[in-house]
N, C-alpha and C positions, 0 to 999 in steps of 0.2 A: 460536332453536334449542333444543329441549329433548329429553330422555331417558327412555325409559320405564323405571319403576323394577322393573317385572316381566320385560319380554323384553330391555330394554336397547337398544331401537329408538332411533335417534338421527335426529331429522326436524324441519324447520321445522313440520310438521303436529302436533308433541307439544308441548302446554303444559309449560313447564319448571316451572311453580309446581305445576299439578296433578300432573305425573310419571307420567302415564298416556296409552299410546295407545289409540285407539277399539278396536282389536281385544282387546286385554286387558280392557277394561272390559266388552266383551261375552262373550268366552270364558273369562275368569277372573274371574267377577263377585266371589266372596267376598273374594279377596285385593285386589282392584281397589278395592273399596268401603271396605275397611279404610285403604288409603292416602288415597283421596278424602276421607274422613271427618277424618283429621288437617288435610288441606288446609282443607277449611271451617272447622275449628276455629280455625286459625291467622288466617284471613281475617276471622271475626267477632270474634274477641277483640281484633283491633286496633282495633275500634270500640266495644268494651265490650258487644257483644250477646250473648245467649244463644247458646253454640255450637251445641246441638242441639235438636231439637223434644224437648220434655220429654214423657218417658214414665214416669211413677211412679204406680203404683196408689194410692198414699197420697195423691197429689195431688188438686186440684180441677179438674175437666175444664173448660176454655174452649170455647164454642160460637160465638166470633165469627169464625172462619174455618175452611176445610177440615182444618186441621192437628190441631184438637182437642186442643191441649196439655193436659197433666195436671200441673198446676203445684203444687209444694210449698210450704209457708210460707217466705216471705223471696225467693223466686225470681220470675222472670218467664217469660212466655211466649216463643216464638220471634220473634215481631213486636216485642217488648220494649215493647208498649204496655199490657200487662196484667200485673198483679202480684198475688202472694198475700200479703194482709197480714191476720194474726190468723186465718187459715183461710178467708178470703173473698176473692173475686176483685175487683180494683179496677182501673177502667180509667183509665189516665193520659192518654189522648187516643183520638180515634176513638169519642166517644161521640155521640149523637144531636145533643146541643149544640155539642161543640167538637171540632175536627180538627187533626191536625199536618199543615201544608201549606203551599206557595207558591203563589201564583195570578197570572196575567197575561193581557192581552188578545192574542189571536193573529188577526192578520188573515187572512181567508178568501181564496183556499183555503190551508189550513195544510199542514204535511208529516204530518198525520195519515195513518196506514197505510190508513186506509179511504176516503180522500178520493176517490179514483176510483170508489167505487161508493155514496157518499152525496148526499143532497139538496144539500148545500152545495157540493160539487164537479161534480155533474152537473146538477143542477135536477130530477132524479127525484123524483115525488110532487108536484110543482108542480100547483096553487098550495096545497094543503093543507099540506105538509110543507117546501115551498121557496119563497123570496122571488123567485127569478128561474128563468126556463127554463133558464138555464145556471149558470156559476160565481156564487157570491153575492158578488161583488166589491163592496166597500164595506161589509160587515158583518164582525163578529168573533165569534170562538169565546172562551169563557171558559174558559180551561185551568186546570185544577186538579190540581197536581202533589203527591200525597200522599207524607208523607216516612216510610214505613214499608213493610216488605214481608215476606210469609211464605215466601218462597223465598230462595236465597242464589246467584244465578246468578254463577259465577266469570267470565263474560263480560259482565257487566252493562253495559248501555249509558248506563244513568242511575245508576250506582252513587253519585254524590254524595249520594243521598237518605239514606245512612246517617250523613251528618254531621247531619241533622235528627232523626234517630232518637236518636242519642247525645246531642244537646242537648236533646231534647224542645221545642223551638221553632223556627219560630213557631207558636203555637196561634190558630186562627181559628174563631169562632163560625158555626154553620150561618146564623145571621140576618144576620151581618155579610157574608158570603159571597154570600148570596143577593140582597144589596142591590147587588151588583157589576155584575147584570144589568140594563142598560139597553136603550134603543130599538136600539142597534147590534148587540147580542148576539143571535144566532139559535141559538147551540148552547152546550152546556156539555160539556166532556170532562174526565171524571175519570180521571187516570193515576197515575204515579209511577215508583219503587217500585211498588206495586200498591194500587188500592182497597179490594181484599179485607178486609183488617183493619179498615178504616174504612166499612164500607159503610153502616152506620147514619146516619153523618154526611152522606155523600152523597146517602141517601134523603131526610133532613129538608131538606138545602140544596135539593135539587130540587123537593120540594113546595112549599116557601116561595116558591122563585122562580117558579115556575108559577102560583102563587096571585096573584101581581102582574103577572106578564107574560101578557097576553090573546092575543097573536098568536103567531106562530112562536117556538118555544123547543125545540129538540131535546136529549134528554138522553142523551149517550153514554159509554162507558166504554172504556179498554184495560186489559186485566188478565191475570193469569196463569192465571185459573179456578179458583184455589184457595179456593173461597168456601163460605161456609155456603148451603146451598141456599135455606133459607126467606128469608134476607136477599136472595140474589141474585134470587130469583123476585119479590120486591118491588120491587126496582129494574129488573128486566126489564119489567115491567108498564108502569111508568112510561115507558121508554125505548120500548117498541113503541107506545105510544098517541102519543108525541110525535114519532114519525117518526125517532128516534135510532138509534143502532148499538151494539151490543157486540162489540169484537174481543177473541178469546182468542189468547195465544201458544201455540200447539201446538209446543213447543221440541223434543220427542222423541216418538217413538211411545209407544203406552199401555205402562205398566208396564216401560218399558226401563231397564236399569241405566245407561243413558247420562243420564237425567234424575237420577237420585239421585247420580251420579259428579259432574256439573257443576252442578246446582242444590241439592243437599243434601237435597231432599225428593221424596216420590213424585207422580206426575202422576195417579194413579188418580182423584182427587176433580175434577181438571180435566176429565178425559174424560167422567166422569159427568155433570157440568154442562153440558157442551156437547152432549151427547146430548138432555138435557131442553130446553135453548134452541132446538134445532134445530126443536121442535115449534111454537115461535112463528114461525120463519121461514116455515114453509107457509102462516101466516095472514096474510101481507102482501105486497103486490106489490112494494114496493121492499126492497132488502137490510136486514136486521135483525141477522143474525149473520154475522161475518167472521172469519177466521182468518190467522194469520201463522206462518212458521217463519225463525228466523234461521240462515243458512247458514253455521254456523261450520266454517271450513276444518279439515280433519281429524277432524271429529266428527259433522258432519250431511253425509251423502252422498246420492246418489239413491235408495240403499236406504231412508233413514229418510223421505225425502219420499214413495217409494211407499207406504209404510205410512200415513204421516198423510193423504196424499190419498185413498187408498182408503177410510180411514176417514170422512173427510168425504163423499164421494161417496156412501157407504152409507146417509147420513143425508139428504142433499139435494145434487144436484149443481150447484144454483144458488148455493149458498153460495160468496161470495167468498173467494179464497186469495192471499195475497201471499207471495212468497218474497223475504226481505230479504238485502241484502248485508251482510257483516259489517265492522265496524271494530274493529281491537283495542283493548280497554278493560279495566280494572279489573285482575284477576289474570291475564288472559289477552292481555297488551299485546304478547306476543312471537310470536303468531300473524299470518299473512299477511291479506291482504284476499281476499275471497272472487273466485275466478276467474270471468270470463266463461263459461268451458267448463261448469264445474259449474252455474252458474245456468241456462244454457240447457238441460242436460240434465234438471235438476230440473223446469222449465217443462214440457218435453216430457212427462215421466213423469207430471206431475199432469193434463195434458191427456189424456195416453192412458187415465188412469183415468176420464175422464168429466166432470171439473169444467169448468165452462162460463165460470168468471170468475176466470182465473188472471192474475198479473202479476208482473214483478220490480220490487221496489221498491228504493230507493236505488241505481239502476243505474250512477251516476257513480262509485261506489266500486268497481265491478269492474274488474279487470286481466287 
Protein backbone atom coordinates (compact mmCIF):
# COMPACT_ATOMS: atom_id res chain seq x y z
CA UNK A 1 0.00 0.00 0.00
CA UNK A 2 1.51 3.28 -1.08
CA UNK A 3 0.72 6.99 -0.82
CA UNK A 4 1.13 9.52 -3.63
CA UNK A 5 3.30 12.40 -2.43
CA UNK A 6 1.43 14.86 -4.63
CA UNK A 7 -2.29 14.14 -4.27
CA UNK A 8 -2.22 11.97 -1.13
CA UNK A 9 -3.93 9.02 -2.81
CA UNK A 10 -3.59 5.89 -0.68
CA UNK A 11 -3.86 2.72 -2.75
CA UNK A 12 -2.42 -0.72 -3.37
CA UNK A 13 -1.91 0.55 -6.94
CA UNK A 14 0.59 3.19 -5.80
CA UNK A 15 4.21 2.15 -5.32
CA UNK A 16 5.35 3.24 -1.88
CA UNK A 17 8.97 3.52 -3.04
CA UNK A 18 8.12 5.76 -6.00
CA UNK A 19 5.44 7.64 -4.10
CA UNK A 20 3.52 8.67 -7.19
CA UNK A 21 0.20 7.63 -8.69
CA UNK A 22 -0.29 7.26 -12.43
CA UNK A 23 -2.62 10.27 -12.65
CA UNK A 24 -0.14 12.69 -11.05
CA UNK A 25 2.70 11.46 -13.25
CA UNK A 26 0.57 12.20 -16.31
CA UNK A 27 -1.08 15.42 -15.15
CA UNK A 28 1.52 17.00 -12.87
CA UNK A 29 4.58 15.98 -14.80
CA UNK A 30 7.14 18.53 -13.60
CA UNK A 31 6.59 17.91 -9.90
CA UNK A 32 6.18 14.17 -10.37
CA UNK A 33 9.43 13.76 -12.30
CA UNK A 34 11.30 15.68 -9.62
CA UNK A 35 10.09 13.16 -7.04
CA UNK A 36 10.81 10.23 -9.36
CA UNK A 37 14.34 11.49 -9.96
CA UNK A 38 15.11 11.22 -6.25
CA UNK A 39 13.73 7.67 -6.14
CA UNK A 40 15.96 6.61 -9.03
CA UNK A 41 19.00 8.17 -7.37
CA UNK A 42 18.37 6.17 -4.19
CA UNK A 43 17.87 2.90 -6.07
CA UNK A 44 21.06 3.33 -8.11
CA UNK A 45 23.38 4.57 -5.39
CA UNK A 46 22.61 1.39 -3.46
CA UNK A 47 24.54 -0.48 -6.17
CA UNK A 48 27.19 2.18 -6.73
CA UNK A 49 25.77 3.10 -10.14
CA UNK A 50 25.87 6.50 -11.83
CA UNK A 51 22.62 8.08 -10.55
CA UNK A 52 21.56 9.96 -13.69
CA UNK A 53 22.32 9.93 -17.41
CA UNK A 54 25.40 12.23 -17.59
CA UNK A 55 24.68 15.46 -19.44
CA UNK A 56 27.66 17.80 -19.32
CA UNK A 57 28.82 19.79 -22.34
CA UNK A 58 32.37 19.53 -21.00
CA UNK A 59 32.16 15.74 -21.05
CA UNK A 60 33.06 13.30 -23.82
CA UNK A 61 30.05 11.87 -25.64
CA UNK A 62 29.68 8.08 -25.63
CA UNK A 63 27.90 6.58 -28.63
CA UNK A 64 27.72 3.06 -27.18
CA UNK A 65 23.92 3.17 -26.79
CA UNK A 66 20.93 5.44 -27.18
CA UNK A 67 21.62 7.43 -24.01
CA UNK A 68 24.67 9.13 -25.56
CA UNK A 69 26.09 10.02 -22.16
CA UNK A 70 28.36 13.07 -21.90
CA UNK A 71 30.93 11.89 -19.38
CA UNK A 72 33.36 14.17 -17.56
CA UNK A 73 36.80 13.01 -16.43
CA UNK A 74 36.75 10.49 -13.59
CA UNK A 75 33.08 9.66 -14.04
CA UNK A 76 31.23 6.72 -15.62
CA UNK A 77 28.34 6.50 -18.04
CA UNK A 78 24.84 5.42 -17.01
CA UNK A 79 25.58 1.77 -17.83
CA UNK A 80 28.71 2.00 -15.62
CA UNK A 81 30.74 0.16 -18.28
CA UNK A 82 32.35 3.29 -19.76
CA UNK A 83 34.65 5.65 -17.87
CA UNK A 84 36.34 8.91 -18.76
CA UNK A 85 40.04 8.47 -17.94
CA UNK A 86 42.32 11.41 -18.67
CA UNK A 87 39.84 12.83 -21.15
CA UNK A 88 39.34 9.61 -23.09
CA UNK A 89 36.53 7.09 -22.85
CA UNK A 90 37.63 3.64 -21.70
CA UNK A 91 35.34 0.61 -21.93
CA UNK A 92 35.51 -1.61 -18.85
CA UNK A 93 33.35 -4.29 -20.51
CA UNK A 94 31.10 -4.70 -23.50
CA UNK A 95 33.89 -4.43 -26.02
CA UNK A 96 34.16 -6.51 -29.16
CA UNK A 97 36.50 -8.81 -27.24
CA UNK A 98 34.98 -9.04 -23.76
CA UNK A 99 31.52 -8.87 -22.21
CA UNK A 100 30.07 -8.69 -18.70
CA UNK A 101 27.66 -11.63 -18.58
CA UNK A 102 26.47 -15.00 -17.40
CA UNK A 103 25.43 -17.79 -19.76
CA UNK A 104 23.60 -21.12 -19.61
CA UNK A 105 21.91 -23.71 -21.81
CA UNK A 106 18.11 -23.47 -21.84
CA UNK A 107 16.19 -26.46 -23.21
CA UNK A 108 13.73 -25.64 -25.99
CA UNK A 109 10.98 -24.58 -25.82
CA UNK A 110 12.16 -21.88 -23.41
CA UNK A 111 10.14 -19.23 -21.57
CA UNK A 112 11.30 -16.68 -24.16
CA UNK A 113 8.61 -14.05 -24.75
CA UNK A 114 8.69 -14.71 -28.50
CA UNK A 115 8.61 -18.52 -28.30
CA UNK A 116 5.01 -18.64 -29.58
CA UNK A 117 6.02 -16.85 -32.76
CA UNK A 118 9.50 -18.17 -33.58
CA UNK A 119 10.91 -21.26 -35.38
CA UNK A 120 12.02 -22.89 -32.10
CA UNK A 121 8.49 -22.88 -30.70
CA UNK A 122 6.39 -23.30 -33.84
CA UNK A 123 8.55 -24.76 -36.60
CA UNK A 124 7.82 -21.77 -38.83
CA UNK A 125 10.47 -21.41 -41.50
CA UNK A 126 11.17 -25.15 -41.58
CA UNK A 127 13.52 -26.46 -42.90
CA UNK A 128 15.59 -23.32 -43.52
CA UNK A 129 15.27 -21.84 -40.03
CA UNK A 130 13.93 -24.72 -37.93
CA UNK A 131 15.07 -28.27 -37.14
CA UNK A 132 11.52 -29.56 -36.80
CA UNK A 133 8.08 -28.77 -38.17
CA UNK A 134 6.95 -28.12 -34.62
CA UNK A 135 8.67 -27.43 -31.30
CA UNK A 136 12.41 -28.12 -31.33
CA UNK A 137 12.43 -30.64 -28.51
CA UNK A 138 15.88 -32.01 -27.82
CA UNK A 139 17.69 -28.80 -28.75
CA UNK A 140 18.93 -25.85 -26.70
CA UNK A 141 19.12 -22.09 -26.63
CA UNK A 142 22.41 -20.54 -25.52
CA UNK A 143 21.10 -17.89 -23.13
CA UNK A 144 23.41 -14.90 -22.68
CA UNK A 145 22.49 -12.71 -19.71
CA UNK A 146 24.31 -9.37 -19.97
CA UNK A 147 25.12 -7.69 -16.66
CA UNK A 148 24.37 -4.06 -17.46
CA UNK A 149 21.48 -1.83 -18.52
CA UNK A 150 20.87 1.70 -19.77
CA UNK A 151 17.42 1.97 -18.15
CA UNK A 152 16.65 1.87 -14.43
CA UNK A 153 13.26 0.16 -14.24
CA UNK A 154 11.98 0.32 -10.68
CA UNK A 155 9.90 -2.78 -11.50
CA UNK A 156 12.76 -4.76 -13.10
CA UNK A 157 12.09 -8.49 -13.27
CA UNK A 158 15.83 -9.29 -13.67
CA UNK A 159 17.25 -6.65 -11.33
CA UNK A 160 19.99 -8.96 -9.99
CA UNK A 161 22.06 -8.01 -13.06
CA UNK A 162 23.00 -4.93 -11.02
CA UNK A 163 25.24 -7.10 -8.84
CA UNK A 164 27.24 -8.03 -11.94
CA UNK A 165 27.54 -4.36 -12.89
CA UNK A 166 28.65 -3.49 -9.39
CA UNK A 167 31.32 -6.22 -9.25
CA UNK A 168 32.26 -6.00 -12.94
CA UNK A 169 32.38 -9.78 -13.25
CA UNK A 170 32.21 -12.36 -14.68
CA UNK A 171 33.89 -11.19 -17.86
CA UNK A 172 33.63 -13.56 -20.84
CA UNK A 173 35.42 -13.19 -24.17
CA UNK A 174 33.48 -13.37 -27.42
CA UNK A 175 35.66 -16.29 -28.50
CA UNK A 176 35.01 -18.24 -25.31
CA UNK A 177 31.27 -17.63 -25.52
CA UNK A 178 31.06 -18.58 -29.19
CA UNK A 179 32.65 -21.94 -28.38
CA UNK A 180 29.67 -22.80 -26.15
CA UNK A 181 27.63 -23.34 -29.33
CA UNK A 182 27.60 -27.08 -30.11
CA UNK A 183 25.45 -29.38 -32.26
CA UNK A 184 22.60 -29.17 -29.71
CA UNK A 185 22.33 -25.38 -29.86
CA UNK A 186 20.00 -23.94 -32.49
CA UNK A 187 19.69 -20.38 -31.21
CA UNK A 188 21.47 -17.76 -29.14
CA UNK A 189 19.42 -15.25 -27.17
CA UNK A 190 21.09 -12.12 -25.80
CA UNK A 191 19.16 -10.44 -22.97
CA UNK A 192 19.85 -9.12 -19.45
CA UNK A 193 19.88 -6.31 -18.17
CA UNK A 194 19.81 -5.39 -21.77
CA UNK A 195 22.28 -6.14 -24.57
CA UNK A 196 22.29 -2.55 -25.86
CA UNK A 197 25.39 -1.23 -24.00
CA UNK A 198 27.31 -4.38 -25.06
CA UNK A 199 26.11 -4.85 -28.63
CA UNK A 200 29.64 -4.93 -30.02
CA UNK A 201 30.29 -8.06 -27.98
CA UNK A 202 27.00 -9.68 -29.08
CA UNK A 203 27.79 -8.97 -32.73
CA UNK A 204 31.30 -10.42 -32.53
CA UNK A 205 30.12 -13.49 -30.61
CA UNK A 206 27.44 -14.11 -33.23
CA UNK A 207 29.89 -13.80 -36.10
CA UNK A 208 32.35 -16.23 -34.49
CA UNK A 209 29.64 -18.76 -33.66
CA UNK A 210 28.17 -18.65 -37.16
CA UNK A 211 31.59 -19.12 -38.67
CA UNK A 212 31.87 -22.52 -36.98
CA UNK A 213 28.21 -23.58 -37.00
CA UNK A 214 27.24 -24.40 -40.58
CA UNK A 215 23.61 -25.42 -40.01
CA UNK A 216 20.75 -23.73 -38.14
CA UNK A 217 21.76 -21.11 -35.57
CA UNK A 218 19.27 -18.30 -35.02
CA UNK A 219 20.58 -15.09 -33.45
CA UNK A 220 18.02 -13.41 -31.17
CA UNK A 221 17.78 -10.56 -28.69
CA UNK A 222 15.46 -9.24 -25.98
CA UNK A 223 16.09 -5.52 -25.49
CA UNK A 224 14.71 -2.26 -24.17
CA UNK A 225 15.55 -0.88 -27.63
CA UNK A 226 17.65 2.02 -26.35
CA UNK A 227 20.51 1.21 -28.71
CA UNK A 228 22.93 2.96 -31.01
CA UNK A 229 21.28 2.50 -34.40
CA UNK A 230 24.43 1.63 -36.34
CA UNK A 231 25.26 -1.18 -33.92
CA UNK A 232 21.67 -2.35 -33.78
CA UNK A 233 21.50 -2.40 -37.58
CA UNK A 234 24.56 -4.67 -37.73
CA UNK A 235 23.00 -7.04 -35.22
CA UNK A 236 19.64 -6.92 -37.00
CA UNK A 237 21.17 -7.98 -40.31
CA UNK A 238 22.70 -11.05 -38.65
CA UNK A 239 19.46 -11.87 -36.85
CA UNK A 240 17.38 -11.43 -39.98
CA UNK A 241 19.63 -13.65 -42.09
CA UNK A 242 19.65 -16.49 -39.52
CA UNK A 243 15.91 -16.59 -38.87
CA UNK A 244 16.34 -14.95 -35.48
CA UNK A 245 14.07 -12.60 -33.60
CA UNK A 246 14.45 -9.19 -31.96
CA UNK A 247 12.01 -8.39 -29.17
CA UNK A 248 11.61 -4.86 -27.80
CA UNK A 249 10.04 -3.99 -24.47
CA UNK A 250 7.66 -1.16 -25.29
CA UNK A 251 7.13 -0.37 -21.65
CA UNK A 252 5.03 2.79 -22.03
CA UNK A 253 3.72 4.93 -24.90
CA UNK A 254 6.15 7.08 -26.83
CA UNK A 255 7.43 10.12 -24.92
CA UNK A 256 5.21 9.26 -21.95
CA UNK A 257 6.24 10.77 -18.60
CA UNK A 258 5.46 7.31 -17.19
CA UNK A 259 8.58 5.99 -18.91
CA UNK A 260 10.73 8.70 -17.36
CA UNK A 261 9.16 8.23 -13.94
CA UNK A 262 9.44 4.45 -13.80
CA UNK A 263 12.61 3.77 -15.86
CA UNK A 264 14.55 7.02 -15.38
CA UNK A 265 15.22 7.38 -19.11
CA UNK A 266 13.39 8.59 -22.24
CA UNK A 267 12.01 5.95 -24.62
CA UNK A 268 12.28 8.10 -27.75
CA UNK A 269 15.28 6.17 -29.08
CA UNK A 270 13.44 2.89 -28.45
CA UNK A 271 10.55 3.96 -30.65
CA UNK A 272 12.85 5.34 -33.36
CA UNK A 273 14.70 2.03 -33.52
CA UNK A 274 11.49 0.01 -33.54
CA UNK A 275 10.24 1.97 -36.54
CA UNK A 276 13.47 1.26 -38.41
CA UNK A 277 13.44 -2.46 -37.57
CA UNK A 278 9.84 -2.76 -38.76
CA UNK A 279 11.17 -2.34 -42.29
CA UNK A 280 13.08 -5.61 -41.87
CA UNK A 281 9.86 -7.34 -40.78
CA UNK A 282 8.20 -6.62 -44.11
CA UNK A 283 10.93 -8.52 -45.97
CA UNK A 284 10.59 -11.88 -44.21
CA UNK A 285 7.73 -14.37 -44.06
CA UNK A 286 8.37 -15.50 -40.48
CA UNK A 287 8.34 -13.00 -37.58
CA UNK A 288 11.51 -10.97 -37.12
CA UNK A 289 10.42 -8.12 -34.84
CA UNK A 290 8.20 -8.62 -31.79
CA UNK A 291 7.14 -6.43 -28.87
CA UNK A 292 5.96 -6.83 -25.31
CA UNK A 293 4.47 -4.68 -22.55
CA UNK A 294 4.54 -5.54 -18.86
CA UNK A 295 1.10 -4.85 -17.37
CA UNK A 296 2.18 -3.07 -14.19
CA UNK A 297 -0.86 -2.64 -11.92
CA UNK A 298 -1.67 1.02 -11.37
CA UNK A 299 0.70 2.29 -14.05
CA UNK A 300 -0.09 0.43 -17.27
CA UNK A 301 -3.77 0.43 -18.17
CA UNK A 302 -5.72 -0.29 -21.33
CA UNK A 303 -5.10 3.36 -22.30
CA UNK A 304 -1.34 2.77 -22.46
CA UNK A 305 -1.87 -0.46 -24.40
CA UNK A 306 -4.20 1.42 -26.75
CA UNK A 307 -1.40 3.85 -27.66
CA UNK A 308 1.32 1.20 -27.91
CA UNK A 309 -0.70 -1.28 -29.97
CA UNK A 310 -1.89 1.52 -32.25
CA UNK A 311 1.73 2.47 -32.88
CA UNK A 312 2.70 -1.13 -33.71
CA UNK A 313 -0.31 -1.58 -36.00
CA UNK A 314 0.59 1.61 -37.87
CA UNK A 315 3.89 -0.06 -38.85
CA UNK A 316 2.79 -3.63 -39.51
CA UNK A 317 -0.27 -5.41 -38.14
CA UNK A 318 1.49 -8.78 -38.30
CA UNK A 319 4.14 -7.81 -35.70
CA UNK A 320 3.58 -10.12 -32.70
CA UNK A 321 2.74 -8.40 -29.41
CA UNK A 322 2.84 -10.00 -25.94
CA UNK A 323 1.05 -8.59 -22.90
CA UNK A 324 2.96 -9.81 -19.87
CA UNK A 325 1.59 -10.37 -16.38
CA UNK A 326 3.51 -8.52 -13.67
CA UNK A 327 5.19 -10.06 -10.65
CA UNK A 328 6.28 -7.72 -7.80
CA UNK A 329 10.04 -7.16 -8.01
CA UNK A 330 12.91 -4.80 -7.15
CA UNK A 331 11.60 -1.46 -5.82
CA UNK A 332 7.95 -2.20 -6.59
CA UNK A 333 7.45 -5.27 -4.47
CA UNK A 334 4.37 -3.81 -2.80
CA UNK A 335 2.30 -3.77 -6.00
CA UNK A 336 -0.18 -6.61 -6.66
CA UNK A 337 -0.15 -9.13 -9.47
CA UNK A 338 -1.82 -8.19 -12.75
CA UNK A 339 -5.54 -8.86 -12.74
CA UNK A 340 -7.06 -11.15 -15.34
CA UNK A 341 -9.66 -8.45 -16.02
CA UNK A 342 -6.96 -5.92 -16.98
CA UNK A 343 -5.06 -8.41 -19.14
CA UNK A 344 -8.19 -9.39 -21.06
CA UNK A 345 -9.19 -5.73 -21.58
CA UNK A 346 -5.74 -4.97 -22.93
CA UNK A 347 -5.88 -8.00 -25.20
CA UNK A 348 -9.19 -6.80 -26.59
CA UNK A 349 -7.84 -3.29 -27.16
CA UNK A 350 -4.78 -4.55 -29.04
CA UNK A 351 -6.92 -6.75 -31.27
CA UNK A 352 -9.35 -3.89 -31.98
CA UNK A 353 -6.37 -1.88 -33.19
CA UNK A 354 -5.83 -4.53 -35.82
CA UNK A 355 -2.88 -6.50 -34.45
CA UNK A 356 -3.09 -10.06 -35.73
CA UNK A 357 -0.70 -11.81 -33.34
CA UNK A 358 -1.42 -10.84 -29.73
CA UNK A 359 -1.10 -13.02 -26.65
CA UNK A 360 -1.09 -12.84 -22.87
CA UNK A 361 2.19 -14.06 -21.40
CA UNK A 362 2.81 -15.37 -17.87
CA UNK A 363 -0.93 -16.07 -17.63
CA UNK A 364 -0.34 -18.25 -14.57
CA UNK A 365 0.41 -15.05 -12.60
CA UNK A 366 -2.96 -13.44 -13.31
CA UNK A 367 -5.40 -13.06 -10.43
